[in-house]
C-alpha positions, 0 to 999 in steps of 0.5 A: 558950695561944698556940693559944688566943689564935690561935683567938680572934683568928681568931674576932674577925676573922670575926665583925668582917668578918660585922658589916661585911658586914651593915652594908654591906648595911644601908646598901644595903637601907635606902635602898631600903625607904625609897624603896619606903615613900615611894612608897607609903601605909602602911597602919594596921598599917604594911604597904605596900599593892600599888600600883594599875596602873590606867591614867590617864585621857585628858588634857583638851583646852585647850577642856574645861579652859577650860570646867572653870575657867569652870564651877567658878569660877561654882559657887563663886561661886553657892554663896557667894551662896546661903550669904549669902542664907540667913544674911540671910534666916533671922533674920527668918523665924525670928522670925515663923515658929519652926517654919521654923528646921530648914527654914532651917538645913537648907538653909543647911547643904547650901549651905555644904557645896557651897561648901566642895566648890568652895572645895576644887576651886578651890584644888586646881585653882588656879582663881582666883574670879570678880573680882567675888567682894566684888559678889556677897557684898554683892549677895547679902546685900542680896537675902537681907536684902530678901526676908527682911524682905518676909516668908516668901513672898518669901523663898521666892520668892527661893529659888525663882527663884534655885534654877531658875536655878542647877538649870538651870546645873548641868543644863547642865554635866552634859550637857556632862560626859556628852558628853565621857564618851560621846566618850571611850567611843566612842574606846575611851579612859578618863575621868579618875577625878577627872573622874567624881567631879566629875560625881557631885558636880555631880549630887548638888548639883544634886539637892539645890538642886532640893530647895530649890526644891520646899521653896520651892514648898511654903512658899508661894513662889508667894504672894508679892507680887508674884510674877511681877516679883520672881522675874523680877528675881531670875532675870534677876540670876542669869543676868547674875551667871553670865554674868559670872563665866564670864568675869571 
């Protein structure tokens, strides 16, 4: 009886000792696993993917950062104006020409997508919008309503003029960004992946803006009266707005 009790006691001590060691190991391992999981993104099945060892891109210079701040601020202001122009133009145009409703919606939806893209980039990189944001809101609304009331041809002439300037503006940005890429390659350095995505976004948005220009010409933009004075005034207005938004 006494021997049996001794054996039971020794077994209990051994189990307790083993349990203590396992608990201690768990306390050590669990934070390490949690740390690894917090540093990685789990997949849908709960597994931790292998972390990428991609070499980071070369940091931007101060001049390049200033260029991007200015460019993104102008782009956001321009897309704001475009959405407001189409918003104001659409009711009178669609009322007089119901068949144009799909086209007007298509162009507005693309501009709204562009605006969302640049809003996200400004927030992500903490770039302030132009200080004249309320002014451009009012000016774009007035321009859209005025040309819409003047008729389909004037509205399309407005689109042609605006998209001509915006297309040129995006082209200049793409050329500058490609120059950065070329310079980095010549030095054997890598472009930041986020900058590569931005270049593709700007190219895509530029192409969609030029598509709007083509639509405008196809729908009698050049039949607007008076065509030359109207488009020149709008183009000069766009150039002035771009110049100011780059700086203010």
